[in-house]
N, C-alpha and C positions, 0 to 999 in steps of 0.2 A: 348561669350563675354559679360558681362554686360555694359549698358551705361556711368555707372560711371567709369569701366577700359577703356572702349572706350574714352571718356574724358582726362582721364589720361594721356593714351596712348598718346593723340594726342597731346598734351604740346610741344612735339619738336616740330610742327609745327609752336605756338605762338613762340617758341626762334627762329627760322630760321626768322620768319617774322621779328621781331622786329631787330636782328641783321642784318639782308641782308640790310634793308632799311635804317638805321644810317648808314649801311658805304657807303650806295649808294651816300649818299650826299657828303661824307669827299673827301678832293681834294688829290688825288691820284698822283702817280708818272705820268709824261707825257710821252710821247712817240708816237713818227708816224711811221707810216711804210712805207717803200722804196717801189715804186712800178715798175716794167717790163712794157715796154708799152705799153697798153690796152687801151681801147674804152672809151671816156669819156661819159661814160652812165648817170650821175650825170643831162648834159645838156642836152639829149636827151628825146623826147616826143614819150617814148615808154611806153609800157603796163608794169607794175611793174613784172609780173610774167616771164619777158623776161631778167632780170639781174640775172635771176637762172640757172645756166649749171648743169640741172637733169641728165645728163650724166653723168657729173664728180661727181657729189655730191653720185649718187647710187652705183659708178663702186667701188666694194668690192677689187679691184686687188691692187688697188691705198692706202689701209686706210694701211699697215706694220702695222698690231696691234699687240701686243705685250703685255703680260701679265707679268708685272714689279715687281709683289709682290704677292707672295698667290698661290693658294687657304688657305684657311683659315678656319676652322669649328668654325661658331658661331651662336647663337640663338638670337633671334628679336619677342617679342610679343609672347614666346611660340614654336617659330618655328626655325627648323636647316637651315642653312643655308651655302652655301660657300661663301667667300668672298674674291675677289680681286680687285689689282690695275691695270690699265689696259693703253697704251697708244695706240693712230693713229691718223694716219694723216689727216688733214683739211685743207683748202683753203691753193692754194700757190699762192702770188703774185708776186714771183720777188726772193727771197729770198731763198726760200725753202718753204717746205709746215709748218705752225704752228703743232705743236704737242700738242693734247687733253689728259690732265690725268682727270682718273676718276677712281670711286669705283663701281665697279659689286657686285652685291649682288642675287647670287641662290639657290630657296629654291632645298631642296637635295629629292630625292627619286620621280622622275619622269619622264619618259620615254619620250627617244628623241621627240625634237617637240611638245612636250603636253604644253609648258607652254608660254601664252604671256612675250610679252615683255614692258620694259615703260622706258621712258628717262625723266629725271627730269632735271630741268634746275634753276639756282641761283639766287639771285636778282643781280643786276648791279655790287654792289663791295663785293660778297662773292666769294664762291669758293664751289668746289667740296665737300660735305658731307657723311663720311660713313653708319653716324646712319640715315640719310634720307632713303639712298639705303636699308640699312638692312630692317627700318619699312615698306617703299613702299613694297619691297619683300614681308614681311611676311604678310603683311595686304592686299595686294591681289593677293600673290600667282603668282607673276610675276619677271622671269630675269629684273633685275635695276640698270640702269645704274645712278648714278651722277656725272657730268662732271663738270670743271673747263674752263669756258670760257677763250677764247683768254688774255692771260696776267695774268690770276687770279690762286690763288692756285698754282701747278705746270706746269702750262700747259702755253707754247712759245707763244710769240707775244705780241701785244700791249695792255696794259690793258685797263680798263674800267675805263676811265675819259673821262669829259666833251669835251675834246679837240678830244679824238678819238672815241666820240660818233656822233660829228658833223662834222667829216672828210670826208665829201661826196663830196665836189670840190678836184678833176677834177672826181673823180670814187667814186661813190656810196660806192664799195667795200671797200674804207678807213675804211667804219664806223665800229665802236664796235660791233654795233649790228646786221649791215650785216654779220658781221665776227664770230658773236654767232647764229645766226640762223642756218647759214651754219652748222656749228660747229654741233648742233644738230640732224641736216640732218642725217649729217657723224655718228653721234650715233645712229641713226634708220640704217645704213648701216652696223654697226661694230654688230649691237644687231641681222640681219641677217644670218649673218656667225656666230651664236651661235649655235652648237649641240640644245641645251634645247628649243629653240626658235620657237615658230610658226610664221612662217614669216606674216602671214595674220592676225595676233593679237597684232598689235604693238602700244601703246598708249603713251601720252605725256602730263607732265605737268610740271609749273613753276611758282614761284613766282614774281609779278613786273616782272622785266626784262625778266625773265622764262615766266611768263607771255605773256608778248610780243612776246615773241620765240614762243610760243606753237600756237598763232594764225595765226603768219605769217606763218611758215612751215604747218601747217594744211589747209591756201589757196595754198600751193605750193607743197607739197605732199601726192603724192596718196596712199603712202604706211599705212598710220597712219589710226589706226581703232575707235580711241575715241582720244577726247581733253580736256582738266580742267585745263585752263587759272585763274590763282589765282591773284584778285588785279592787272589787269591788263583791260586795254579798249584799243579801238581805238577810233577815231576822234580828233585827236591834235590841231587840231584847235580851236575847240570848246571848250577844255580844257585850251588851251591858251587863249583864251578870254573872257574864265569864271574867271579867274585872278590865275590859278593853280600854284600848285608849280613847271610843268616843266618852267614856265618862268625865275624862278631860276637855276632849275636842268636839263636837260644841258643850254639852252641857255643864262643866266645870268650870270654864271662863265665864259663865253667864251669871252662874250661883244657884243655878239651876240642880234640881234631883232627878232621877230616872223617874218620879213619877209626880214630876211638876206639870200641871197642862200643856205647859208648850210643848213638850218633850212628849206628853201620851197623843196632842194633836199631829206633832210630829211624825213617831211612831203610825198613828191610824191611816194617817194618808201619804205620807213619803217613803215609808218604808218600803225597799222592791218586794219583799215576801208578800206584800198585799197584791201584787201583780204579778204574781208567778205563777200563780195556773192559770194565767190568759193571755202566756206569751205568744206574739202574731206569728213570729219568724223564728228560725230557728238560730238556738244560742251556741255559743262556745265559751263558758265562764272557765275564767284563769284564774287560779291568784297563788300568793306565796303561803309557805305551808305554816310559816312563823309571821301572818301578818299581824299587826299590833292592833290594828284597827278591826279588820274582818277573820277571825282566827280560823283556824281549820274546822270548830265543830259549823261556824255559820257557813265554810262552803259546803262540807256535808248538807247541811239540813237545807240550804237555798238551793242546791241542784236535785236533791231528792223532790223538792215541792215545783222547779218547775215543770209545769205543761208546755211543751212548744211542738212545731211538725217535726224538729229533729233535734238533738240538743247531745253536747261533747263536754267536757270534761279534764284539765289539766293542773296541775299541781306543782307549783314551782319548790322543791327543794330546798332549804336554807333562803330562802329569799322571804326578806319581810314584808314592810311598805316602802321600801327604798330608804328609811335613814340613815342603814346602819351599812350603807353598801360602800359611802363616802368616809366612812368614820374612821379611828385609829384608838386603839387601845382593845376595849373588854370584848366586843364584838366583831375584830377583826379576822375571825374563821368563817363567818357568815356573809365574809363578801364574795355572793356566787352571781356578778354583773355578769360573767360572758355566759355565763349557762340559763340566766334568764334571758337576756337579749334573745339566744337562739331561742328560746321557747315562743316567746312573747311573739319576734319577729316570724317566726316558721310558721305559727300555728295561724296568726292571723292572715298569713299569706295563702296558705292553702281552705284556710274557711271563706275565704271572702271568693277566691277563685270559684270553689264551687258554688256559693252559693248568689254570685254575681256574674259569674261567667261562663256556667255551666261546665267547670270543671270536674277532674272525678271525684268519686265518693270517697268519702272518709271512713277508714275502718270503725267500727263499734269502740266503743270505752271496753279497756282488760278487765275480765271479771278474774278475781282469785279465789281458791280454794284451800282450804286449811285444813291436813290431818295430823293427831298424835299418835308416832308408832314407832319404840323403844329408845324413850327418852326425849321424841327428836319433834320439831312442829316443822311438815314439810310443806312449802306453800308451791301452790301448781297454779300456772294462767294455760289455760285450754290451748288448743293450736286454733281456733278457730279465733279467739282473741288477741293472738302474735301473728297472723301467717302475713310471711314479709317482712316481719320489723328487722331490723336491725340491730338492735338492744332490747332487754328487758331489764329490768331493774326492782329491787324490794328495796324501799326506804321505811326505816323504822325508827321509834322512837320510844324509850324507855325512863324517858323524863317529864312528861306531859305536852310533849309537842315543842319541849323548850330547843332540843337538836334533835338531828335524826342521821342515822347510819344509812350506809347504801352497802348493798350487796347484788353482785348483778347476777344475774340468773342465769343459770343452765338450759341449752335446747335439748330434749331427751329425744328419743329415736321416733318416738310419734309425732315429733314437731310441737309439744308442749313445753314448757319452761317450768324448773324448781329451783328451789334455794330454800336450803333447811337452818333453823335456828334451836340451840339446843331449851329443853323444858317446854314448857307453858306459855304459850304467845296472848291468852287473852288479857294482858295489861299493859299490852304494847298498844300503841298510834301506830296502825303501818297502813302500806297503798301501793301500788307496783304503779308503775310508768313504763310506758311501750313507747319507743321512739322505731319511727320509719325515716324511708326516704325521704326527702324533701328539703331542711328537716320539719315531721310533726312529732308531737309527744303530745298523747294522750294517758290522762291516770285514772286509775279503777275509784271506785267510790272509796274515800279514806276508812279503816275502820275504827272506833273509837269505844274507849272498854267502860262498861257501864256504870253512868255518874262520872265521867269524864269530865275535867274541867280545862282547859287547857293552860299552862303554863307562860305567860306575857312579858316581856322583858317591858323592864324599866324605862318610863319616858326619860329622853335625854335632858 
């Protein structure tokens, strides 16, 4: 498949990037869950891992899974698939189990037990998407489920609202995000019952809330073989103190503050940073350099905190949380949709082929060194970080990561790459991005000035 064709096929990713993020900020119908008597977990000083009942989550006998429509033979990206609609049981907190609905796409013509599995999670206000399930299944050659979180689409339970996100007192399990992560791990349990799936090769990905879901689940569930969180990081406290949009959604919508008990409980048990040092599967973290919810300093701190069998990073220049990609006016220059699509799609394909299908190893993330000489700062990416690269770029900002300049680095005779900027660059935000054939894009860990606070775009 050509790079242009890959970019064209990836535009569905940008569609749901924009749609799910816009929906996430809308006021949806409120509703809280009624609880049976349960431990007051949100007020106990327990390890976050202890709030997850993995015996219950991994029990296939309580799924009560049902194919409610299909299978129907369809094609996506030139691949023949059987597509079904399924339902299964998630968490039960007293009123009967939440019933999850999803679309499952299965590449046809493969022996039993030979295909990997993949769970995809949508953004906060979105729902299951058949097209996404089909395209991911075709791209990765995996049995893929795109499911609706509780109360979204045709799944039962309280919906994704600010009220339900922060419904953490007296029981953390009241939070919509808790129930969403729980449902994602139940989706893993469901995939393991499918005869086509090799249970040792199941991955997870998601965007925005689905990215949070992926990071948390990978810190809890040792059944995962690959994780690819998109446009989501941990370190909520750092994000809030940076003035991110988390102060508006979900906190501001509920009239709470960053120090309200509901918020502190959410941060204690549902911030992915709490699970960063126990990631079970390899992680590729991908985020926009100008994300309004998860700014670049949280990308850096989350990546550095990750303890995983393998990890990689990509930072997309001139890309936010999807809000300005379709707008007109003051932020037209940040409509970087084609470049974002190419990176999200290309990295997903490379990452899952590596870890779910024994594909080729990925290069290491690039490292950049800087020295000052004769009034210039010389940036160097060593040959070992860029061997076989198609292009190496320096991305730098002189306005607190509000905008970024791009500079293509020049290949030197020793195989390294260099770029030069005048003067002292210690107060700049900068990182390098290396592009390999595939395409595959990987970024260095961003350099941030001492005492850095990102400049974040105003809410729409």
